[in-house]
C-alpha positions in Angstrom: 127.2 171.7 49.3 129.1 168.8 50.8 127.4 165.4 50.8 127.4 163.6 54.2 129.5 160.4 54.3 130.6 160.8 50.7 133.9 162.5 51.2 135.8 159.3 50.4 134.3 158.9 47.0 136.4 160.4 44.2 134.8 162.6 41.5 133.6 160.6 38.5 135.6 160.6 35.3 133.6 161.4 32.2 134.2 159.3 29.0 132.4 159.0 25.7 128.6 158.6 26.2 126.9 155.3 25.3 124.2 155.8 22.6 121.7 153.6 24.4 121.2 151.3 27.4 121.1 147.6 26.9 117.7 146.0 26.3 116.4 144.1 29.3 115.1 140.7 28.4 115.0 138.8 31.7 111.9 137.2 33.3 110.3 137.9 36.6 111.0 134.3 37.8 114.7 134.1 36.6 116.3 131.3 38.7 118.6 132.3 41.5 121.4 130.1 40.2 121.2 131.7 36.7 121.0 135.2 38.2 124.0 134.5 40.4 126.1 133.3 37.4 125.2 136.4 35.4 125.9 138.8 38.3 129.2 137.1 39.2 130.4 137.6 35.7 129.2 141.1 35.7 130.9 141.9 39.0 134.2 140.6 37.7 133.8 142.8 34.6 133.1 145.8 36.7 136.0 145.2 39.1 138.4 144.8 36.2 138.0 148.5 35.9 136.0 150.3 38.6 132.4 149.7 39.6 130.5 152.9 38.8 128.8 152.8 42.1 132.1 153.8 43.7 131.8 157.2 41.9 128.2 157.9 42.8 126.3 158.5 46.0 124.0 155.4 45.8 120.7 155.3 47.7 118.9 151.9 47.9 115.2 152.0 48.7 113.5 148.7 49.6 110.1 147.8 51.1 106.8 146.4 50.1 105.0 149.7 49.2 106.2 153.2 48.6 109.5 152.6 46.9 108.6 154.3 43.7 107.1 157.4 45.3 109.9 157.8 47.8 112.6 157.5 45.1 110.7 160.0 42.9 110.3 162.5 45.7 114.0 162.2 46.7 115.0 162.6 43.1 113.0 165.9 42.9 114.6 167.2 46.1 118.1 166.4 44.9 117.4 168.2 41.6 116.1 171.2 43.5 119.3 171.2 45.6 121.4 171.5 42.5 122.5 167.9 42.1 122.2 165.6 39.1 120.4 162.4 40.3 119.2 159.4 38.4 116.2 157.4 39.7 116.0 153.8 38.7 112.9 151.7 39.4 109.4 150.6 38.3 108.8 153.5 36.0 112.0 153.3 33.9 113.8 150.0 34.4 113.0 149.0 30.8 111.5 145.7 31.8 107.8 145.2 32.9 108.8 142.4 35.2 111.9 143.8 36.9 111.9 147.1 38.9 115.5 146.3 39.8 117.3 145.1 36.6 120.1 142.6 36.3 123.6 143.7 37.5 124.9 144.3 34.0 122.0 146.7 33.2 122.3 148.5 36.5 126.0 149.0 35.7 125.1 150.5 32.3 122.6 152.8 33.9 125.2 154.0 36.4 128.0 154.4 33.8 125.7 156.4 31.5 124.7 158.6 34.4 128.3 159.2 35.3 129.1 160.1 31.7 126.2 162.6 31.9 127.8 164.2 35.0 125.7 162.4 37.5 126.1 162.8 41.2 123.5 160.6 42.9 121.9 157.2 42.0 118.6 156.4 43.7 117.3 152.9 43.0 114.4 150.7 44.0 115.7 147.4 45.5 113.2 144.5 45.3 113.3 141.4 47.4 113.8 139.2 44.3 116.8 141.3 43.3 118.3 140.9 46.7 117.7 137.1 46.7 119.1 136.7 43.2 122.1 139.0 44.0 121.4 141.4 41.2 122.7 144.2 43.4 125.9 142.3 44.2 128.9 144.6 44.1 127.0 147.9 44.4 128.5 150.3 46.9 125.5 151.7 48.7 126.0 154.9 50.7 122.5 154.9 52.3 119.7 152.3 52.6 116.0 153.0 53.4 113.3 150.5 54.4 109.8 151.9 53.7 107.7 149.0 55.2 107.2 145.3 55.0 103.8 143.6 54.4 102.3 140.7 52.4 103.7 140.4 48.9 105.7 138.2 46.5 104.9 134.9 48.3 104.7 133.2 44.9 108.5 133.7 44.9 109.5 133.6 48.5 106.9 131.0 49.6 106.8 132.3 53.2 106.4 135.8 54.7 109.4 135.0 57.0 111.7 134.5 54.0 110.4 137.6 52.3 110.9 139.7 55.4 114.3 138.3 56.2 115.5 139.0 52.6 114.7 142.7 52.9 116.1 142.9 56.5 119.2 141.1 55.4 119.8 143.8 52.7 119.4 146.5 55.3 121.7 145.0 57.8 124.7 144.2 55.6 127.4 146.7 54.7 128.5 150.0 56.3 125.9 152.2 54.5 123.7 154.6 56.6 120.4 152.8 57.4 117.0 154.4 57.8 114.1 152.3 59.1 110.4 153.2 59.5 110.9 153.8 63.2 113.4 156.4 62.2 111.6 158.4 59.5 108.2 158.2 61.1 109.5 160.7 63.7 110.3 163.3 61.0 108.3 166.5 61.2 106.2 167.6 58.2 104.8 171.0 58.8 103.6 171.9 55.3 100.8 171.1 52.8 101.4 168.7 49.9 99.6 167.6 46.7 99.9 163.9 47.7 96.9 162.3 49.4 96.7 160.1 52.4 98.5 158.9 55.5 100.6 156.4 53.5 101.9 159.3 51.4 102.6 161.3 54.5 105.0 158.4 55.5 106.5 158.5 52.0 107.1 162.2 52.4 108.7 161.6 55.8 110.9 159.0 54.4 112.1 161.2 51.5 112.6 164.1 53.9 114.6 161.9 56.3 117.1 161.0 53.5 117.3 164.6 52.3 118.1 165.8 55.8 120.8 163.1 56.2 122.4 164.5 53.1 122.5 168.0 54.5 120.0 169.5 52.2 118.4 172.7 53.5 115.0 172.6 55.1 113.8 175.4 52.8 114.6 173.3 49.7 113.1 170.1 51.2 109.8 171.8 52.1 109.5 173.8 48.9 110.0 170.8 46.8 107.9 168.3 48.7 105.0 170.7 49.0 104.8 171.2 45.3 105.5 167.7 43.9 102.7 166.1 42.0 102.3 162.4 42.5 104.5 160.1 40.3 102.9 158.6 37.3 100.2 156.0 38.2 100.1 156.9 41.9 96.7 158.4 42.7 97.0 160.1 39.4 93.9 162.1 38.3 92.1 161.7 35.0 90.2 164.8 34.3 88.1 165.4 31.2 85.6 167.8 32.7 83.5 165.2 34.4 81.5 165.8 37.6 83.2 163.0 39.5 86.8 162.3 40.4 88.8 159.5 38.6 92.1 158.3 40.1 94.6 155.7 38.8 96.8 153.8 41.2 99.3 151.0 41.2 98.1 149.5 44.5 98.4 145.7 44.0 99.1 144.4 47.5 96.6 144.1 50.4 98.3 146.8 52.4 98.7 149.0 49.3 95.0 148.6 48.4 93.8 149.3 51.9 95.9 152.4 52.2 94.6 153.8 48.9 91.0 152.9 49.5 90.9 154.4 53.0 92.3 157.6 51.6 89.9 157.8 48.7 87.0 156.8 50.9 87.8 159.8 53.1 87.9 162.0 50.0 84.6 160.6 48.8 83.0 161.4 52.1 84.3 164.9 52.0 82.8 165.4 48.6 79.5 163.7 49.8 79.8 161.1 47.1 80.4 157.4 46.8 83.6 155.4 46.4 83.6 153.2 43.3 86.5 150.7 43.1 87.8 148.6 40.2 90.7 146.2 40.6 92.0 142.7 39.7 95.0 140.6 40.6 97.9 139.4 38.5 98.1 135.9 37.2 101.1 133.6 38.0 101.7 135.7 41.1 100.9 135.2 44.8 97.3 133.8 45.0 97.0 134.2 48.8 96.5 137.9 48.6 93.5 137.7 46.3 90.8 137.0 48.9 92.5 139.4 51.3 92.2 142.2 48.7 88.6 141.2 48.0 87.8 141.5 51.7 89.5 144.9 52.0 87.7 146.3 48.9 84.3 145.0 50.1 84.8 146.6 53.6 85.6 150.0 52.2 84.0 150.5 48.7 80.4 151.5 48.0 80.5 149.8 44.7 83.1 147.3 43.4 84.0 146.0 40.0 86.3 142.9 39.9 88.1 142.5 36.6 91.3 141.4 34.9 94.7 142.8 35.8 97.5 140.9 34.0 96.1 137.3 34.0 99.1 136.0 32.2 98.9 132.2 31.8 96.2 131.8 34.5 92.5 131.5 33.8 91.1 134.9 34.4 87.8 133.7 35.8 89.6 131.7 38.5 91.5 134.8 39.6 88.3 136.8 39.9 86.6 133.9 41.7 89.4 133.9 44.3 89.0 137.6 44.8 85.2 137.2 45.1 85.7 134.4 47.7 87.1 137.0 50.2 84.3 139.5 49.9 82.3 140.4 53.0 79.2 138.2 52.8 77.0 141.3 53.6 78.4 143.2 50.7 76.4 142.8 47.5 77.1 145.9 45.4 79.7 144.4 43.1 80.0 142.9 39.6 82.6 140.7 37.8 83.5 141.9 34.4 86.4 140.0 32.9 87.4 142.5 30.1 89.1 145.4 31.8 88.1 147.9 29.0 84.5 147.0 29.4 84.9 147.1 33.2 86.3 150.7 33.1 83.4 151.7 30.8 80.9 150.2 33.2 82.3 151.9 36.3 82.5 155.3 34.6 79.0 154.9 33.2 77.7 154.3 36.7 79.5 157.2 38.3 77.5 160.2 39.6 78.1 163.7 40.8 80.9 164.0 43.4 81.7 160.3 43.3 85.3 159.1 43.5 86.4 156.3 41.1 89.6 154.5 41.8 91.1 152.2 39.1 93.7 150.1 41.0 96.4 147.6 40.2 98.0 148.8 37.0 98.9 152.4 37.6 101.6 153.5 35.2 101.5 150.4 33.1 100.7 150.7 29.4 100.3 147.1 28.6 98.2 144.0 29.6 99.5 140.4 29.6 96.8 138.0 28.3 98.1 134.4 28.1 101.4 134.7 26.3 100.3 137.9 24.4 101.1 141.4 25.5 98.8 144.2 24.3 98.8 147.9 24.6 96.5 148.9 27.5 96.5 152.1 29.6 94.0 152.7 32.4 94.4 156.5 31.9 93.6 156.3 28.2 90.6 153.9 28.7 89.2 156.1 31.5 89.6 159.2 29.4 87.8 157.7 26.5 85.0 156.4 28.7 84.5 159.8 30.3 84.3 161.6 26.9 81.8 159.0 25.7 79.7 159.6 28.9 79.8 163.3 28.5 78.7 163.1 24.9 75.7 161.1 26.0 75.0 163.5 28.9 75.5 166.9 27.4 73.7 168.6 30.2 76.1 167.2 32.9 77.7 169.8 35.0 81.4 170.2 34.4 83.9 169.1 36.9 86.1 171.9 38.3 89.7 171.3 37.1 91.8 171.4 40.3 94.5 169.4 42.0 93.6 168.3 45.5 95.9 169.6 48.3 96.3 167.6 51.5 97.3 169.3 54.8 99.1 167.4 57.5 
């Protein structure tokens, strides 16, 4: 199958494979000047030979929410179509603070992929990586914008700067561009395992790119209808309990609202309650904390405010800022600083047909407390709490093991 707008790209040459990718050691708040210096040197090194992006079909996905899911879905469609894609982003960048690595590491990912016979490179492009020019020198074939809403104002300071950074990336270059107003028109006439309207938009975005690439409708529909959610995106934890437990990475006001509206609808269908647990990261945008508190209190039946990754901030202050935004008429909530105890609490208080959503950390397997990073996985903690609850309630009816299907 020919790839649209890729005829000018020569076939990749395969050389000896590197044994490993470089270890990423950069910080979330690396200065723009430092990043520019590193990326300038890296680009010169790449152009001394040939930048590996010249030999791959490179797709850049930017936006506030949905980048990981769209990239994952698109990767699955490309594999189904017989291509060899690599998806780089939040789930595999190798650095807990950078979904888009430094230029030198992106180049190594690309070179290794080429040596493995790669054809496509799908990458998440964050606003910080654009501003710090980590993507400098990459030859993008296609760019997609998922959406733009409140996030990363700790870095950008104003929403205007944040928005213009993303739009600037979309406007530059000769790559094909797909905006929300384009992909929202895409037809989706099949069922899917992904829940919610926001995931419908993610599916439309992935389908739009796949159609631009000339992939057959049969492959697109077959793949997108069967894909399970990516890790930590409305991921189910099932140990035979009589209520539904979901893990999600939602950590922005818009992301949390989308997830809670979806899970509230699911709870109503099951004739149960929606129990919500979340916190906000320390040393990150504080303005979103009361907004997220307001959203949670407007939708949840019961709320547990807890730690996320407090980092160097006082955990209690973060929780207090979340609490300050709660609807004054909402009283069914509790503050539990320790996330493990908070998860135990919300599981212990769950009843038949309830829906429990543990939000904020998703796929993460760590927690940052002051300058210390410990192992922590919401899925593991929820699983242990469920088993503990079932042992104490041996007469509890088992939960039917099934994956929800959403029809659009």
